[in-house]
VOPAGU-2260 file (C-alpha; in pm, 1 decimal, decimal comma):
REM VOPAGU-2260
SITE   aa  ch    i         X         Y         Z
SITE  MET   A    0    -753,0    4282,1    1371,0
SITE  LYS   A    1    -774,1    4276,8    1705,1
SITE  ILE   A    2    -876,7    3986,1    1886,1
SITE  SER   A    3   -1073,7    4175,6    2119,8
SITE  ALA   A    4   -1320,1    4304,7    1858,0
SITE  MET   A    5   -1401,0    3889,0    1730,7
SITE  PRO   A    6   -1684,1    3708,0    1896,1
SITE  ASP   A    7   -1667,5    3688,7    2266,1
SITE  TRP   A    8   -1724,4    3295,7    2221,3
SITE  ALA   A    9   -1366,2    3255,3    1955,8
SITE  GLN   A   10   -1157,9    3497,6    2159,9
SITE  PRO   A   11   -1049,3    3177,5    2404,2
SITE  ALA   A   12    -868,6    3026,0    2093,3
SITE  PHE   A   13    -604,9    3293,0    2090,0
SITE  LYS   A   14    -500,8    3327,9    2457,7
SITE  GLY   A   15    -134,2    3493,2    2425,0
SITE  MET   A   16    -225,0    3696,7    2125,8
SITE  THR   A   17    -357,8    4049,7    2123,7
SITE  GLN   A   18    -380,2    4123,4    1720,8
SITE  LEU   A   19    -355,3    3884,8    1414,4
SITE  ASN   A   20    -118,5    3986,5    1166,8
SITE  ARG   A   21    -131,0    4103,8     824,4
SITE  VAL   A   22    -225,0    3787,4     632,3
SITE  GLN   A   23    -436,4    3664,0     885,5
SITE  SER   A   24    -622,3    3979,2     911,4
SITE  LYS   A   25    -713,5    4016,0     521,8
SITE  VAL   A   26    -834,7    3633,8     539,3
SITE  TYR   A   27   -1025,8    3644,5     862,4
SITE  GLU   A   28   -1404,8    3752,3     719,9
SITE  THR   A   29   -1361,3    3449,0     483,6
SITE  ALA   A   30   -1242,4    3214,6     737,0
SITE  LEU   A   31   -1429,4    3279,6    1022,8
SITE  LEU   A   32   -1765,6    3439,4     894,9
SITE  LYS   A   33   -1817,8    3261,4     546,9
SITE  PRO   A   34   -1841,9    2887,3     451,5
SITE  ASP   A   35   -1683,2    2939,5     151,8
SITE  ASN   A   36   -1397,9    2663,6      42,1
SITE  LEU   A   37   -1043,4    2876,1      79,9
SITE  LEU   A   38    -689,4    2838,0     -89,8
SITE  LEU   A   39    -437,4    3097,1      94,4
SITE  CYS   A   40     -94,7    3094,2     -36,9
SITE  ALA   A   41     115,5    3274,9     191,4
SITE  PRO   A   42     484,2    3245,5     282,3
SITE  THR   A   43     643,0    2983,5     562,4
SITE  GLY   A   44     581,6    3112,1     879,3
SITE  SER   A   45     302,2    3374,6     790,8
SITE  GLY   A   46      79,6    3244,8    1037,3
SITE  LYS   A   47    -119,3    2958,4     831,5
SITE  ASP   A   48    -207,2    2762,4    1127,6
SITE  ILE   A   49    -376,4    3072,0    1298,7
SITE  VAL   A   50    -630,3    3055,8     990,4
SITE  ALA   A   51    -680,6    2684,7    1030,0
SITE  VAL   A   52    -817,7    2792,6    1371,2
SITE  LEU   A   53   -1032,4    3050,0    1222,2
SITE  THR   A   54   -1205,3    2775,2     977,9
SITE  ILE   A   55   -1226,8    2567,2    1272,2
SITE  LEU   A   56   -1415,0    2785,3    1457,1
SITE  GLN   A   57   -1647,6    2852,5    1159,4
SITE  GLN   A   58   -1771,4    2501,7    1194,0
SITE  ILE   A   59   -1800,3    2509,2    1532,7
SITE  ALA   A   60   -2047,4    2818,5    1515,5
SITE  LEU   A   61   -2289,3    2597,5    1320,2
SITE  TYR   A   62   -2323,1    2354,4    1612,2
SITE  ARG   A   63   -2341,8    2628,5    1906,8
SITE  ASN   A   64   -2613,5    2734,5    2067,2
SITE  PRO   A   65   -2602,9    3105,3    2116,9
SITE  TYR   A   66   -2841,7    3151,3    2391,8
SITE  ASN   A   67   -2604,3    2900,7    2654,2
SITE  GLY   A   68   -2310,5    2839,5    2464,1
SITE  TYR   A   69   -2346,0    2467,5    2451,7
SITE  ILE   A   70   -2178,7    2330,8    2136,3
SITE  ASP   A   71   -2305,3    1963,0    1957,7
SITE  HIS   A   72   -1962,6    1753,1    1927,4
SITE  THR   A   73   -2190,2    1484,6    1794,4
SITE  ALA   A   74   -2287,8    1665,7    1450,9
SITE  TYR   A   75   -1955,1    1722,2    1330,8
SITE  LYS   A   76   -1575,6    1604,7    1208,9
SITE  ILE   A   77   -1274,3    1803,5    1110,8
SITE  LEU   A   78   -1008,6    1614,2     902,2
SITE  TYR   A   79    -656,8    1802,2     897,8
SITE  MET   A   80    -410,2    1608,6     687,2
SITE  ALA   A   81     -30,0    1711,9     701,9
SITE  HIS   A   82     240,0    1649,8     469,7
SITE  SER   A   83     454,7    1390,1     752,9
SITE  GLU   A   84     422,9    1265,1    1106,4
SITE  ALA   A   85     633,2    1531,6    1238,4
SITE  VAL   A   86     393,7    1803,0    1121,6
SITE  VAL   A   87     129,5    1594,8    1248,9
SITE  VAL   A   88     248,1    1597,6    1574,8
SITE  LYS   A   89     311,2    1969,0    1591,4
SITE  LEU   A   90     -59,4    2017,4    1475,2
SITE  VAL   A   91    -173,6    1762,6    1721,6
SITE  ARG   A   92      21,7    1961,3    2021,2
SITE  MET   A   93     -85,7    2311,3    1868,7
SITE  LEU   A   94    -505,5    2258,2    1824,3
SITE  ARG   A   95    -517,9    2034,4    2172,5
SITE  LYS   A   96    -375,3    2378,7    2339,1
SITE  THR   A   97    -605,6    2600,3    2115,3
SITE  PHE   A   98    -950,9    2415,2    2173,6
SITE  GLU   A   99    -892,8    2287,6    2555,7
SITE  ASP   A  100   -1164,2    2541,6    2679,9
SITE  TYR   A  101   -1433,3    2415,2    2404,2
SITE  SER   A  102   -1418,6    2058,1    2522,5
SITE  ILE   A  103   -1276,8    1945,8    2148,9
SITE  LYS   A  104   -1101,8    1620,1    2144,0
SITE  VAL   A  105    -804,9    1635,0    1868,5
SITE  GLY   A  106    -706,8    1315,8    1778,1
SITE  GLU   A  107    -344,7    1182,0    1586,8
SITE  ILE   A  108    -477,4     930,6    1354,9
SITE  SER   A  109    -263,1     598,2    1368,8
SITE  GLU   A  110    -272,8     289,4    1100,8
SITE  ASP   A  111    -406,0      62,1    1379,1
SITE  PRO   A  112    -770,9     -22,3    1282,5
SITE  SER   A  113    -861,3    -155,3    1608,6
SITE  LEU   A  114    -742,5     178,9    1722,0
SITE  THR   A  115    -825,0     414,0    1472,1
SITE  TRP   A  116   -1219,5     356,7    1484,8
SITE  VAL   A  117   -1234,9     466,0    1850,2
SITE  GLN   A  118    -989,9     777,7    1800,4
SITE  ILE   A  119   -1231,6     848,7    1520,2
SITE  GLU   A  120   -1555,1     827,3    1685,5
SITE  GLU   A  121   -1390,2    1015,2    2018,1
SITE  SER   A  122   -1256,4    1307,4    1794,9
SITE  GLN   A  123   -1409,4    1621,0    1678,9
SITE  ILE   A  124   -1026,6    1706,0    1514,0
SITE  MET   A  125    -849,0    1432,9    1339,5
SITE  VAL   A  126    -506,4    1486,9    1223,6
SITE  THR   A  127    -317,2    1262,7    1017,2
SITE  THR   A  128     -93,0    1216,6     692,4
SITE  PRO   A  129    -290,1    1151,3     355,5
SITE  GLU   A  130    -106,3     793,9     334,1
SITE  LYS   A  131    -327,8     662,1     654,7
SITE  TRP   A  132    -650,0     830,7     589,7
SITE  ASP   A  133    -668,1     654,9     218,1
SITE  THR   A  134    -558,2     328,1     438,7
SITE  ILE   A  135    -853,5     437,2     661,8
SITE  THR   A  136   -1130,0     526,5     404,6
SITE  ARG   A  137   -1041,7     237,6     196,0
SITE  LYS   A  138   -1165,6      23,2     487,1
SITE  ILE   A  139   -1460,9     242,3     550,7
SITE  GLN   A  140   -1761,8      14,2     451,7
SITE  ASN   A  141   -1874,0     -56,4     817,0
SITE  HIS   A  142   -1782,7     323,4     917,7
SITE  ARG   A  143   -1925,4     507,6     648,7
SITE  THR   A  144   -2128,1     732,9     924,7
SITE  TYR   A  145   -1803,1     868,2    1096,3
SITE  THR   A  146   -1668,6     984,0     779,5
SITE  GLU   A  147   -2029,7    1106,8     605,1
SITE  GLN   A  148   -2019,8    1364,6     940,4
SITE  LEU   A  149   -1682,0    1521,0     791,2
SITE  LYS   A  150   -1761,2    1943,5     778,7
SITE  LEU   A  151   -1416,7    2067,3     692,6
SITE  ILE   A  152   -1107,2    1912,5     560,9
SITE  VAL   A  153    -780,8    2137,3     581,6
SITE  ILE   A  154    -482,3    2035,2     376,1
SITE  ASP   A  155    -144,9    2171,3     558,7
SITE  ASP   A  156      37,6    2236,2     224,8
SITE  CYS   A  157    -120,0    2202,4    -113,9
SITE  ARG   A  158     200,6    2189,8    -302,6
SITE  PHE   A  159     214,3    1831,1    -114,6
SITE  LEU   A  160      24,0    1771,5    -491,2
SITE  SER   A  161     372,6    1792,5    -652,3
SITE  ASP   A  162     543,7    1573,6    -430,7
SITE  ASN   A  163     602,6    1186,4    -555,7
SITE  ARG   A  164     370,7    1083,7    -232,4
SITE  GLY   A  165      94,5    1381,0    -408,2
SITE  CYS   A  166     -92,6    1119,7    -579,0
SITE  VAL   A  167    -231,3     959,8    -261,1
SITE  LEU   A  168    -354,5    1309,1    -154,9
SITE  GLU   A  169    -538,1    1364,2    -494,2
SITE  SER   A  170    -713,6    1052,1    -462,0
SITE  ILE   A  171    -856,2    1106,8    -148,6
SITE  MET   A  172    -959,2    1431,6    -262,8
SITE  THR   A  173   -1080,6    1353,0    -603,3
SITE  ARG   A  174   -1284,4    1039,8    -395,2
SITE  THR   A  175   -1426,3    1314,4    -149,1
SITE  ILE   A  176   -1486,2    1586,9    -373,3
SITE  MET   A  177   -1666,0    1311,1    -604,4
SITE  HIS   A  178   -1920,2    1195,8    -351,8
SITE  THR   A  179   -1973,8    1493,4    -108,1
SITE  LYS   A  180   -2133,4    1731,7    -384,7
SITE  ASN   A  181   -2011,6    1967,3    -176,3
SITE  CYS   A  182   -2123,9    1918,0     150,5
SITE  ILE   A  183   -1742,8    1938,1     326,3
SITE  ARG   A  184   -1570,2    2286,7     320,3
SITE  LEU   A  185   -1202,0    2238,2     173,2
SITE  VAL   A  186    -930,0    2471,0     286,3
SITE  GLY   A  187    -594,9    2425,4     122,5
SITE  PHE   A  188    -272,7    2608,5     247,1
SITE  SER   A  189      72,8    2689,1      66,6
SITE  ALA   A  190     357,8    2910,3       3,9
SITE  ALA   A  191     313,7    3107,9    -356,7
SITE  PHE   A  192     333,8    2924,0    -645,6
SITE  PRO   A  193     245,1    3028,0   -1051,3
SITE  ASN   A  194     -68,7    2801,3   -1092,8
SITE  TYR   A  195    -281,0    2846,7    -797,2
SITE  VAL   A  196    -575,7    2878,2   -1014,6
SITE  ASP   A  197    -545,6    2504,9   -1080,5
SITE  VAL   A  198    -547,3    2380,7    -729,5
SITE  ALA   A  199    -853,8    2633,9    -696,0
SITE  ARG   A  200   -1068,5    2480,4    -912,3
SITE  PHE   A  201    -954,5    2131,8    -809,5
SITE  LEU   A  202   -1095,4    2239,8    -460,1
SITE  HIS   A  203   -1397,1    2418,7    -566,1
SITE  VAL   A  204   -1270,3    2751,6    -473,9
SITE  ASP   A  205   -1445,2    3058,5    -604,2
SITE  VAL   A  206   -1175,3    3189,8    -784,8
SITE  LYS   A  207   -1259,5    3550,9    -748,9
SITE  ASN   A  208   -1319,7    3565,1    -367,1
SITE  GLY   A  209   -1187,9    3238,5    -224,1
SITE  ILE   A  210    -827,3    3298,9    -345,5
SITE  PHE   A  211    -554,9    3485,0     -80,3
SITE  THR   A  212    -188,1    3541,8    -214,0
SITE  PHE   A  213      81,3    3694,9     -53,3
SITE  ASP   A  214     411,1    3696,1    -192,9
SITE  ASP   A  215     752,5    3711,5      26,0
SITE  CYS   A  216     676,4    4059,2     116,7
SITE  TYR   A  217     468,5    3937,1     363,4
SITE  ARG   A  218     697,6    3778,1     570,3
SITE  HIS   A  219     804,2    3879,6     902,2
SITE  VAL   A  220    1181,2    3875,6     830,1
SITE  PRO   A  221    1273,0    3950,0     461,8
SITE  ILE   A  222    1516,6    3702,5     333,0
SITE  THR   A  223    1786,7    3693,6      44,3
SITE  GLN   A  224    1809,7    3394,0     -67,0
SITE  ARG   A  225    2127,0    3239,3    -282,1
SITE  CYS   A  226    2212,8    2907,5    -498,0
SITE  ILE   A  227    2535,8    2795,8    -525,0
SITE  GLY   A  228    2670,2    2553,4    -776,1
SITE  VAL   A  229    2963,4    2318,9    -645,1
SITE  ARG   A  230    3175,0    2212,0    -973,8
SITE  GLY   A  231    3266,4    1834,2    -943,2
SITE  THR   A  232    3046,8    1610,6    -683,7
SITE  THR   A  233    3342,9    1563,7    -445,1
SITE  GLU   A  234    3229,1    1569,9     -61,3
SITE  ILE   A  235    3526,9    1767,5      -6,2
SITE  GLU   A  236    3444,8    2056,6    -205,4
SITE  MET   A  237    3077,1    2079,3     -99,7
SITE  ASN   A  238    3222,6    2078,8     307,1
SITE  ARG   A  239    3491,9    2348,2     172,7
SITE  VAL   A  240    3186,7    2570,2      24,4
SITE  CYS   A  241    2964,0    2493,3     367,2
SITE  CYS   A  242    3231,7    2555,9     581,5
SITE  GLU   A  243    3301,0    2869,2     455,0
SITE  LYS   A  244    2969,2    3012,9     436,6
SITE  VAL   A  245    2901,1    2889,0     800,2
SITE  MET   A  246    3216,1    3096,7     935,8
SITE  SER   A  247    3122,4    3388,7     753,7
SITE  VAL   A  248    2806,5    3400,5    1004,1
SITE  VAL   A  249    2880,8    3217,4    1283,7
SITE  GLY   A  250    2974,4    3449,5    1606,8
SITE  LYS   A  251    2728,6    3667,6    1438,1
SITE  HIS   A  252    2413,3    3470,7    1419,4
SITE  PRO   A  253    2297,5    3120,9    1457,0
SITE  VAL   A  254    2302,7    2899,8    1164,6
SITE  ILE   A  255    2075,7    2601,4    1059,7
SITE  VAL   A  256    2266,5    2325,2     817,1
SITE  PHE   A  257    2009,1    2068,2     667,6
SITE  VAL   A  258    2184,6    1770,5     508,4
SITE  GLN   A  259    2041,7    1500,6     318,1
SITE  SER   A  260    2093,9    1197,2     500,2
SITE  MET   A  261    2145,8    1072,6     864,7
SITE  GLU   A  262    2471,7     936,8     808,3
SITE  GLU   A  263    2573,9    1319,1     666,3
SITE  ILE   A  264    2484,3    1507,2     972,2
SITE  VAL   A  265    2772,9    1403,0    1202,8
SITE  LYS   A  266    2990,0    1411,6     951,1
SITE  THR   A  267    2928,4    1750,6     811,9
SITE  ALA   A  268    2949,9    1860,3    1164,0
SITE  ARG   A  269    3281,3    1708,6    1216,8
SITE  ALA   A  270    3410,8    1872,1     872,1
SITE  ILE   A  271    3288,7    2199,4     996,8
SITE  ILE   A  272    3480,3    2171,6    1367,4
SITE  ASP   A  273    3800,5    2057,2    1164,9
SITE  VAL   A  274    3819,4    2333,7     916,5
SITE  ALA   A  275    3786,4    2578,4    1224,8
SITE  VAL   A  276    4009,6    2376,8    1457,8
SITE  THR   A  277    4285,5    2432,2    1133,5
SITE  ASN   A  278    4198,2    2812,1    1079,1
SITE  ASP   A  279    4219,4    2838,5    1454,6
SITE  THR   A  280    3857,5    2963,1    1461,3
SITE  ILE   A  281    3693,1    2719,3    1647,0
SITE  SER   A  282    3642,7    2976,1    1955,0
SITE  SER   A  283    3388,9    3168,4    1711,3
SITE  PHE   A  284    3143,9    2872,9    1799,6
SITE  LEU   A  285    3121,9    2892,6    2142,1
SITE  LYS   A  286    2947,7    3249,9    2315,5
SITE  GLU   A  287    3226,9    3441,9    2497,1
SITE  ASP   A  288    3000,6    3509,4    2807,7
SITE  SER   A  289    3068,5    3234,3    3058,8
SITE  ALA   A  290    2696,6    3132,4    3139,5
SITE  SER   A  291    2678,2    2940,4    2788,3
SITE  CYS   A  292    2996,3    2759,6    2822,0
SITE  GLU   A  293    2863,8    2615,1    3198,9
SITE  ILE   A  294    2531,7    2523,5    3050,0
SITE  LEU   A  295    2666,4    2353,6    2763,4
SITE  CYS   A  296    2913,4    2178,3    3023,8
SITE  THR   A  297    2624,1    2068,7    3259,3
SITE  ARG   A  298    2377,0    1987,8    2972,0
SITE  THR   A  299    2641,5    1748,3    2822,1
SITE  ASP   A  300    2637,9    1507,3    3089,7
SITE  LEU   A  301    2203,2    1459,1    3047,1
SITE  VAL   A  302    2309,5    1377,0    2701,2
SITE  ASN   A  303    2247,6    1030,1    2571,8
SITE  SER   A  304    2399,7    1033,2    2218,7
SITE  SER   A  305    2777,7    1033,1    2186,0
SITE  ASP   A  306    2806,1    1203,7    1889,9
SITE  LEU   A  307    2620,1    1511,3    2064,4
SITE  LYS   A  308    2809,3    1438,2    2377,9
SITE  HIS   A  309    3118,5    1513,9    2187,6
SITE  LEU   A  310    2968,5    1824,5    1950,2
SITE  LEU   A  311    2830,3    2018,5    2225,8
SITE  GLN   A  312    3149,8    2126,6    2387,4
SITE  TYR   A  313    3212,0    2337,0    2046,6
SITE  GLY   A  314    2869,4    2504,4    2068,6
SITE  PHE   A  315    2772,2    2252,9    1794,4
SITE  ALA   A  316    2434,9    2059,3    1771,5
SITE  ILE   A  317    2254,6    1769,5    1533,3
SITE  HIS   A  318    1916,0    1713,0    1530,9
SITE  HIS   A  319    1768,3    1379,6    1404,5
SITE  SER   A  320    1443,9    1164,2    1408,5
SITE  SER   A  321    1667,1     876,2    1591,8
SITE  MET   A  322    1784,6    1072,8    1861,2
SITE  THR   A  323    1617,1    1036,0    2177,6
SITE  ARG   A  324    1336,2    1256,9    2253,3
SITE  THR   A  325    1517,9    1364,2    2541,7
SITE  ASP   A  326    1815,4    1439,1    2331,8
SITE  GLN   A  327    1596,3    1642,4    2078,7
SITE  GLN   A  328    1452,2    1819,6    2359,5
SITE  LEU   A  329    1769,2    1914,9    2510,6
SITE  VAL   A  330    1916,0    2081,3    2124,5
SITE  GLU   A  331    1568,2    2231,9    2047,2
SITE  ASP   A  332    1583,7    2418,6    2390,2
SITE  LEU   A  333    2006,7    2515,8    2385,4
SITE  PHE   A  334    1933,0    2642,3    2018,6
SITE  ALA   A  335    1595,5    2844,4    2107,5
SITE  ASN   A  336    1826,1    3022,1    2390,6
SITE  GLY   A  337    2073,6    3101,9    2184,4
SITE  HIS   A  338    2375,5    2838,0    2348,2
SITE  VAL   A  339    2424,7    2642,2    2061,1
SITE  GLN   A  340    2530,3    2862,4    1747,4
SITE  VAL   A  341    2550,6    2569,1    1487,9
SITE  LEU   A  342    2284,5    2317,9    1431,2
SITE  VAL   A  343    2271,7    2010,9    1176,4
SITE  SER   A  344    1990,8    1829,3    1094,7
SITE  ASP   A  345    1793,9    1672,4     846,6
SITE  LYS   A  346    1461,9    1773,7     708,3
SITE  SER   A  347    1274,3    1652,9     998,4
SITE  PHE   A  348    1364,0    1942,6    1169,6
SITE  ALA   A  349    1210,2    2183,6     908,6
SITE  TRP   A  350     871,5    2008,2     935,3
SITE  GLY   A  351     835,4    1895,7    1308,9
SITE  VAL   A  352    1017,3    2176,5    1500,2
SITE  ASN   A  353     882,3    2544,8    1528,4
SITE  LEU   A  354    1257,4    2665,3    1520,6
SITE  SER   A  355    1414,5    2928,2    1316,5
SITE  ALA   A  356    1762,9    3107,2    1230,0
SITE  HIS   A  357    1920,4    3396,7    1084,5
SITE  THR   A  358    2101,4    3156,1     829,9
SITE  VAL   A  359    1972,5    2848,2     686,8
SITE  ILE   A  360    2185,6    2646,4     414,3
SITE  ILE   A  361    2070,3    2328,0     237,5
SITE  LYS   A  362    2411,9    2128,9     165,1
SITE  GLY   A  363    2351,5    1921,3     -90,9
SITE  THR   A  364    1990,7    1866,6    -296,9
SITE  GLN   A  365    2014,7    1480,8    -375,2
SITE  ILE   A  366    1892,2    1204,6    -211,5
SITE  TYR   A  367    1853,9     835,1    -255,3
SITE  ASN   A  368    1557,8     670,0    -360,8
SITE  PRO   A  369    1568,4     323,4    -258,0
SITE  GLU   A  370    1235,9     236,5    -425,2
SITE  LYS   A  371    1399,5     328,4    -757,0
SITE  GLY   A  372    1725,7     286,5    -659,9
SITE  VAL   A  373    1852,1     599,9    -804,0
SITE  TRP   A  374    1979,2     978,0    -633,9
SITE  THR   A  375    1722,7    1214,4    -693,2
SITE  GLU   A  376    1662,6    1585,5    -627,8
SITE  LEU   A  377    1512,0    1690,7    -353,2
SITE  SER   A  378    1105,7    1741,5    -348,4
SITE  PRO   A  379    1048,4    2148,9    -362,6
SITE  LEU   A  380     827,3    2122,4    -117,4
SITE  ASP   A  381    1106,4    2014,5     138,2
SITE  VAL   A  382    1342,2    2255,6     -10,9
SITE  MET   A  383    1085,9    2577,5      53,9
SITE  GLN   A  384    1008,2    2451,8     396,0
SITE  MET   A  385    1368,9    2433,4     505,6
SITE  LEU   A  386    1475,3    2791,8     357,0
SITE  GLY   A  387    1135,0    2911,2     533,4
SITE  ARG   A  388    1340,0    2856,1     864,7
SITE  ALA   A  389    1538,4    3153,1     808,1
SITE  GLY   A  390    1442,6    3420,0     993,6
SITE  ARG   A  391    1358,7    3517,2    1358,5
SITE  PRO   A  392    1125,3    3759,9    1371,2
SITE  GLN   A  393    1212,9    3880,8    1713,1
SITE  TYR   A  394    1556,5    3897,8    1631,6
SITE  ASP   A  395    1649,1    3983,6    1304,5
SITE  SER   A  396    1629,3    4277,4    1033,7
SITE  TYR   A  397    1673,5    4019,5     756,6
SITE  ALA   A  398    1749,7    3643,4     701,3
SITE  GLU   A  399    2003,4    3455,4     479,1
SITE  GLY   A  400    1876,9    3109,0     285,2
SITE  ILE   A  401    2180,5    2929,4     105,0
SITE  ILE   A  402    2142,7    2630,4    -136,6
SITE  LEU   A  403    2454,3    2446,2    -205,3
SITE  THR   A  404    2396,4    2218,8    -483,7
SITE  GLY   A  405    2555,3    2070,4    -804,0
SITE  HIS   A  406    2615,5    2306,6   -1115,8
SITE  ASN   A  407    2440,5    2143,0   -1324,5
SITE  GLU   A  408    2109,2    2182,1   -1096,5
SITE  LEU   A  409    2166,3    2560,6   -1085,4
SITE  LYS   A  410    1881,8    2651,9   -1302,6
SITE  TYR   A  411    1601,1    2451,8   -1155,5
SITE  TYR   A  412    1685,9    2565,8    -814,9
SITE  LEU   A  413    1700,0    2930,2    -896,7
SITE  SER   A  414    1342,5    2891,9   -1087,6
SITE  LEU   A  415    1215,7    2747,3    -759,7
SITE  MET   A  416    1337,9    3033,6    -554,5
SITE  LYS   A  417    1200,0    3245,3    -782,5
SITE  GLN   A  418     846,9    3019,8    -722,1
SITE  GLU   A  419     827,2    2978,6   -1098,1
SITE  LEU   A  420     779,6    2593,2   -1077,0
SITE  PRO   A  421     417,5    2536,3   -1085,5
SITE  ILE   A  422     235,2    2265,2    -886,1
SITE  GLU   A  423     190,5    1952,3   -1108,6
SITE  SER   A  424      -4,6    1633,4   -1070,5
SITE  GLN   A  425     173,9    1280,1   -1022,5
SITE  PHE   A  426    -195,8    1125,3   -1062,9
SITE  ASN   A  427    -111,7     983,7   -1410,9
SITE  SER   A  428     218,0     802,9   -1239,3
SITE  LYS   A  429     -53,9     562,2   -1080,5
SITE  LEU   A  430    -365,4     617,5   -1239,6
SITE  ALA   A  431    -407,7     218,8   -1301,0
SITE  ASP   A  432    -358,2     172,6    -945,7
SITE  GLN   A  433    -576,3     427,8    -818,6
SITE  LEU   A  434    -857,2     339,2   -1061,9
SITE  ASN   A  435    -837,5     -26,4    -958,1
SITE  ALA   A  436    -864,1      77,3    -565,9
SITE  GLU   A  437   -1164,7     309,7    -673,1
SITE  ILE   A  438   -1339,9      17,6    -814,6
SITE  VAL   A  439   -1235,9    -238,5    -528,4
SITE  LEU   A  440   -1384,7      18,4    -320,5
SITE  GLY   A  441   -1710,4      14,4    -499,2
SITE  THR   A  442   -1669,2     426,6    -563,7
SITE  VAL   A  443   -1613,8     345,0    -909,0
SITE  GLN   A  444   -1864,2      84,2   -1107,2
SITE  ASN   A  445   -1861,5     147,3   -1477,4
SITE  VAL   A  446   -1685,0     361,6   -1764,1
SITE  THR   A  447   -1894,8     645,9   -1681,4
SITE  GLU   A  448   -1836,5     692,4   -1326,5
SITE  ALA   A  449   -1451,3     595,9   -1407,0
SITE  CYS   A  450   -1474,1     919,9   -1664,3
SITE  LEU   A  451   -1671,6    1125,9   -1405,1
SITE  TRP   A  452   -1351,3    1033,3   -1151,3
SITE  VAL   A  453   -1097,3    1161,9   -1375,0
SITE  ARG   A  454   -1293,8    1499,4   -1414,5
SITE  HIS   A  455   -1304,5    1551,5   -1076,8
SITE  SER   A  456    -929,1    1511,8   -1056,1
SITE  TYR   A  457    -640,7    1776,9    -979,2
SITE  MET   A  458    -446,1    1608,6   -1323,6
SITE  TYR   A  459    -805,1    1672,0   -1489,2
SITE  ASP   A  460    -756,2    2046,5   -1406,7
SITE  CYS   A  461    -369,2    2064,3   -1533,1
SITE  MET   A  462    -424,0    1883,0   -1836,9
SITE  LEU   A  463    -709,9    2173,1   -1897,5
SITE  THR   A  464    -441,7    2413,3   -1853,4
SITE  ASP   A  465    -110,6    2254,5   -1984,9
SITE  PRO   A  466    -193,3    1933,7   -2221,0
SITE  SER   A  467     134,6    1897,9   -2317,9
SITE  SER   A  468     291,3    1844,1   -1976,9
SITE  TYR   A  469      41,1    1529,5   -1958,1
SITE  GLY   A  470     139,2    1333,1   -2265,7
SITE  LEU   A  471    -104,5    1533,3   -2525,1
SITE  GLY   A  472      34,7    1694,8   -2818,7
SITE  PRO   A  473      75,4    2079,5   -2816,6
SITE  ASP   A  474    -199,8    2131,3   -3029,2
SITE  VAL   A  475    -475,5    1927,9   -2820,5
SITE  LEU   A  476    -728,2    2207,4   -2668,2
SITE  ALA   A  477    -973,7    2208,0   -2348,3
SITE  LYS   A  478   -1241,9    2104,8   -2563,2
SITE  ASP   A  479   -1114,5    1838,5   -2720,4
SITE  ILE   A  480   -1040,8    1654,4   -2376,4
SITE  GLU   A  481   -1366,7    1760,4   -2257,2
SITE  ASN   A  482   -1516,5    1583,0   -2540,3
SITE  ASN   A  483   -1285,7    1269,5   -2563,5
SITE  ILE   A  484   -1283,9    1207,5   -2201,7
SITE  GLU   A  485   -1323,1     796,0   -2276,8
SITE  ASP   A  486   -1080,7     797,7   -2485,4
SITE  LEU   A  487    -823,3    1004,5   -2270,8
SITE  VAL   A  488    -900,3     781,5   -1965,2
SITE  SER   A  489    -801,9     504,1   -2222,2
SITE  MET   A  490    -466,4     658,6   -2319,3
SITE  LEU   A  491    -393,5     742,5   -1966,0
SITE  LEU   A  492    -430,7     409,1   -1862,3
SITE  LEU   A  493    -205,4     240,5   -2109,3
């Protein structure tokens, strides 16, 4: 789809582009020219944010005077919900640049109530996380007019529904769907997953015409994914395998190594360097041209972090949320320009920075959950986002994604990479808390409304498809759930 073939008034949103890619072109008509709810499942890096721009333009068109081009910005508001703060920052930056010619204000919604109401009143596009929006809407009694102006909700990644924080997003959407009676356009994005029809039903998407699914052949760069089970849990063995994989690529292609805690970032980088020094291969990490070595030397003087200062001399860099923004930006520039060969980071880099590498290695898959006091596996959402950073369209003809995990977890991650894991609702784990919150808010006032509230949830759609996964017997049928909804609510709460 050529940008020049779009309506003249829409073209300024695509400055620097000459055409849409294959995914965007196939969704173009529904996204820009129709008001229908939409679910798009496509690989990371396929340009879903441009599809979001198309749906925003569709809303703007409804309030634009075709004769003089005037847009009534007081008549609508758009909510864009992202998985994390890092993604919020990235989206705000992108949307402000995209819509600068339309006099549209993009607000990054904070948790400060006094600031929030001003931001909501002044902004046409509001970007936030589900937790922040949930906090806002629970205090919305005297500011309901602002949320009643909502005309479009964009969910940046529907896979978030299966995350342990997913019940917050589900609560928001259930409340919205229950009380707006199809007055708001709902648009959801995700990578591919098997039960996309369940999510489509939850978002009231037309199953025949509103679902668009694209597999990995639509990636800009084909990716080879491997999962390696490391026997035993010793850090030495994990480091050995990680170093081996890095050494097989470094000098030919850039590498990103993702680790699961801030303490592990520097330890992993130093471990790889120690192995390289021992094997007399440390020179592989530095580009042979003198320009890169000189740039690294001069940039080292500008660094605040002592760890980063030490690592840069070897062609290594680290990146994490506790670094100063100056150091982060310096690392991003050096890596983007090819002066740094190996970058070790936590998952925040995958979510908040639009950079990729030929090879991505996820070193270890367990993270500590302080709330439960136990070690748990990485969420599928984070894993797929990190793997999605493999492949540079302008340089690579293929990419590589490697997961290093415990031997016992191999089967789980193999299923994840094959996109065999469905998006399951987490609503039942916090159902009583969520229902109490709705009662306090006044959106649920009796048993009938409680049943209606459950019917609008994603959990309900999942239960109709697979009752046994939600504590119901294998012989329970969908009609049994529908006919005994009051008993079901009581059972789930108990």
